Residue, then its C-alpha position, 0 to 999 in steps of 0.5 A: m277350191l277348184s283351181p286350174l292345174s297350171n295354177i295349182l302345180k306351183l310346187e317349185t319345179k326348179p332344181v333343189q339348190k342346197r340338197s342338189v349341189e352334189i346331184r347336179f355335179s354328179l349329173e355332169m359326170s359320167k359317174e354318180f356318187c353317194t350324196l350322203h358321203l359327198e357331204e363328208d367329202l368322200s367319193i363313193s360310187a352310187e348304186s341307187w337313187c331314193i325317189e322320195c329323198q332325192t339322193f344317190l345311195c351307195l350299197q351301204c347307205e341303201k341298206d341303212h336307208k331301208r332299215n331306217r323306220a322313217s325311210k324304209r318304205h321310200p321307193i328306190i331305183s337303180i342308177v340305170e333306171y335313174k338315168q332313164l327318168p325324164a327331165l320333167i321329173l328330175e327338175s322337180s324338187n320335194w325340198c324347200d330351197s330356202h330352208d333345206k327342208k321337205y315340203d309338207f304343206f300347201c298354201h291355197f292363197h299363194d298356190t305354192a308348197g312350203c316347209v314348216t319354216c316357211i309358215k313362220d317366214q312367209h305364211k304367218e297370215c295365211r289361213d288356208l293351209s292344207p297338208l301337202e299329202d292331202v293335196t297330192k293324195g291320189i293324184k295318180s288315180s285322179a281324173t287329171v291323170e286320165k285326161v292328160k293321158n287321153e289328150l297325149q294319145n289324142l294328139n298322137d292319133d291326130v298327128i298320125k291321121i294328118t300325116s296319113y292324109l298328107d301322104s295320100r294327098l301327095i299320091s293324089l297330086q302325082k296322079q293328077k299331074v299324070q292325068m294333066v300331062e297326058e291331056i296336054q300332050c294329047t292336045r299338043k299332037s293336034v297342033n303344028n310345030h309352032l306350039d312347041k314354045i307355048e307347050k313348054r311354057i304351060l308345062d313349066d307353069l304346071d311344074t312350078e305350081l305343083f312344086k309350090i304345092k308339093s313344097k308346102l305339103e312336104k314342109m308341113l309333113n316334116e313339121l308333123k313328123s317332128k311333132k310326132t317324135k316329140l309326142d312319142s318322147l313325151h308319151n314315154d316320159f309320161t309312162k316313166m313318170m307313172e312308174f317311178a315318180t313321186d306324187l309331187q313329181t307327178y303333180n309337177a310333171l302333169r303341169q308341164i305336160a298339160k302346158i305342152t299338150g295345150e300348146e300342141s293342141s292349139n297348134i294342131d287346131n290352127l292347121k285346119g285353116k291352112y292352105e296345105l290341108k285343103d283338098l287340092h284339085v289341080k286341072v288345066e284349062i285348054v284354050e278353046a280356040l286352040r282346038s280349032v285355030e292353029k294361029n294367033i295362039t299365045a297361051f296353051g292354057k292355065i293351071i287352076v287350083k281349087t281347094v276344099p276345106f279341111n274336114l278331118q275329124l280330130k280328137s284333140l282339144k283346142e286347149l287342155q283345161i284340167n281342173v283339180l278338186l282340192p279337199l278343203k278344210p271347213k271352218l265351223i262358224s256356229t251350231l244351231n239347236i233347233s230342237g230347243v223349240g220342240q221336236c221337228k223334221i227339217h226338210g228345207c233351210l235358207i240363209l237370208p240376206q239379213e244374216n238370219f237362218l230360216f228352217v222348214d219344219r215339215s212335221n209341225k207345218r211351220i217355218l222357223l227363224f233363227s238369228q246369226d248367233g243361233t238364237f231362236k227369234r220366232t215362228v214366222i208362220t204355221f201353215v195348214d199343209s206340210p211344207s217341203d222346200v224353200c228358196y229366196i226371191e227378193d227382199d223379205i220374200v221366200a217361196i215354199t212348196f207344199p207337195e200334198a196341197r199342190l201349191i206354192h206360198l210366197v211368204d213375207t218373212e218380215k210381216n209373217r204373212i202369205k203374200n201370194t199362193i200359186n196352184i201348180k197341180g202337181y207334187g212340188y218338192g225342190i224349188e229354186s229362183d233367180g229373182e224373176k222366175l221359179f223353177v220347181r220339181i214336180s215329181n209325180q209328173d216327171s218334170f220341172i216347171v218354170l213359172d213367173l212370180e204370178g204363177n204362169i207356167l213358162r216352160r215344162i221340162q220332162i225329166p223322169g225319176d220319182c225320187i228326184t226331188r232336189f236340184t240346183i241350176i249351174e250354167n243353164n243346166i239342171i243338176c239333181t239328186n236321185w235319193d233312191t239310186s244315189e246318183i247325181l244327174s245333169y240335164d240341159m234345159n231340153g231334158n237331155l241327160l248330160w252326165k251322171y255320177r255315183h260314188d260309194e261316199i254318196r248314199k241317199p243324196i237329197g239336199i244340193a247346193k252350188d258355190t261360186s266356183g260351180n262345185i256341188y255340195l250334197s247332203c247324203q243321208d245314209s252316209d251322214k256326209v256332205v260331199v263336194l262334187s266338181s261339175t266339170d271333171r266329176s271328182s269328189f271328196t268328203f267335206l263334212s261327216n258324222s264326226d262333224g255332227l252330221n246325222k241324217p243331213f237332209s237340207l243345205h244352202i249356200d250363201q255365195q256372197r259370204s261363202l257360208l254353208l248351212v246344213a241341217n240334220e233332218k230329225d235331231g234338231k241340229a244345224f251347222v254353219y260353216h265357212i267355205p274356203k275359196 
C-alpha cells in the first residue's frame, strides 16, 4: 500500500510508439505538423499541442478539439510553449504502446499502468487494480511534490554554500601564501648568500604544494558549478512541469527528478570527507639551526598542511526517499450482527489467531466470541466492572482494561476464566502487548505505563492529554488519538512529541491500529469513517465510510499476518471484516 516513488512511477516513461511516430518525426524537423492530418497523409502546420491527447493540432483541429465534449476541457498549449517543455515530460506517454489506447487503470501487483485491453492480455489474474485517476489524483498537491521541490531547493542551496566556502578557502589560501612568503624572505635576509639555493628549493616546494591544493580546489569548484547549472535546469523543468504537465506526466517526471536528486544528494554527502573540503592551514617551519648557524644547512624548512574536518551544515538528504500513500479498494469479507445477542456498546475488538472475533461489550460488562463466519459462539465471561479495551498476549490469553476499577484482567478465552488480575492505580483505557510486556494508557495520570505480565511497572512515560485513550506502537514510537482535538500524535519513548496530524476527514478519532507497512488505521466517530494515515509522510485517505455501513465506529483491530481489518460500530451492533490489499 505504501510504495516507494521509484517503484510506483512505472507508468511507462518511454515515448509512445504508435501515436508518436508522427510526433517524433516532427521533432526532428524545424516545423511541427498537425498529427490528425498526418494520419491522412496531409502536412498542415500545427499551431498548438494537446497535453492530454499528446497530439499536435492545426487551427481547425484545435477548434474542433475544443468543441468536442470529450476533449473540450483538455489543456492546450502553443507550439512555442511546447518547445520549452522539458524532456522528462515529452518522454512520458499517456497511451499504451501495445494497444494504442489511453491508460485508464493501475495494477498494484505489477506496479504499472495499463489500458482496458491490457486487462485481458496481461492482468486477467490481477485482483488489485485501481482506476488510474484514483492513483494520480491530487499528485500536484501531494506531499510528494513538496518533498521533491524542497530537496531540489536544498541541493541548490548546498551547492551555493559549498561554492562560497571553496571561494573563501582560495582567498584564505592566497593570504596564507603571502604570509609564508614574507616569513621566508625575512628569514632569508639574516643568512649569507649560500642560502640562495635552499631558499629557491623551499619556495618551489611551497608553490608545488599550494598548486596541488589549488588545483584540487578548483577542480571541485568547477564540478560544483557544473552541478549548479544542471540543478538550475532541473529546477526550471520542475516549474514547467507543474504548470503544463498532466498528472500522469507529473507522476512520471517526479520519479526521474527523485532519482536524480537522490543521486546528487548522495554525491553531495560524499563530499564531506573529501580532502578539498577540509580546512587547510599551510605553514612553513624554519629550521631552528638556520637562525644561529650559517653553515651545514641543507634545508630551509618544510611545508606542512593541516586539515580540519568539513563542518558546513548541509540541507540535502543522503538519499531522497519519497513514499506515496495509494488509495486502496477494500474487500468486504463478512458482516457480523453483534446485536443478535442483545443491545451492546462495543469499545474493543480483536481478531484471535484461531480466526475467531472477540468483542468488548462495555455496557453489559462482558466479552463476546464470534466465529469466522459471523456466528455467535458464546459469552466468554461477564465481569463485575465495565471493560474498555482488549489486546492479545499469547495462546488463548488476552488482556482487558477496566478504567473505573483501575485494574487489568488477563483472561483465558478458551477456559472462560480470569487467569490473573493486575492493579494499576489509574484509569487504564487503551492497551497493547508484544507478548512479554503490556503498554497501557493511564488517562487520569497523563501517562503510559509499561508492565511485565506479573504487573510490575517497568517504565512510565509522561504524555499529557485527558482525551488520549487509544494508541498503537510503530518503530518504538507511540502513535495515539486525541478524540477531543481530533489529532493524531506521535511521541518517542521519552515522551517527546515527534509530530501531530489533523485532517477534515478525521473527526473524533478513537480506535487505532497499524498494518505491516506501518500505515495507521483510524476509526473516526463523528465522520463515520476509517481513515488510513501514512506514518512517514503524513498523507491520508478515506478507506471506509458510512456508505460501507459505518455508524459511529469506535474500535478496530488488524490481523497483520492475514491482512484482515475488523471494525466495530459502537452502538448499532454491526461489525465488519475487510481484507487489506498489500
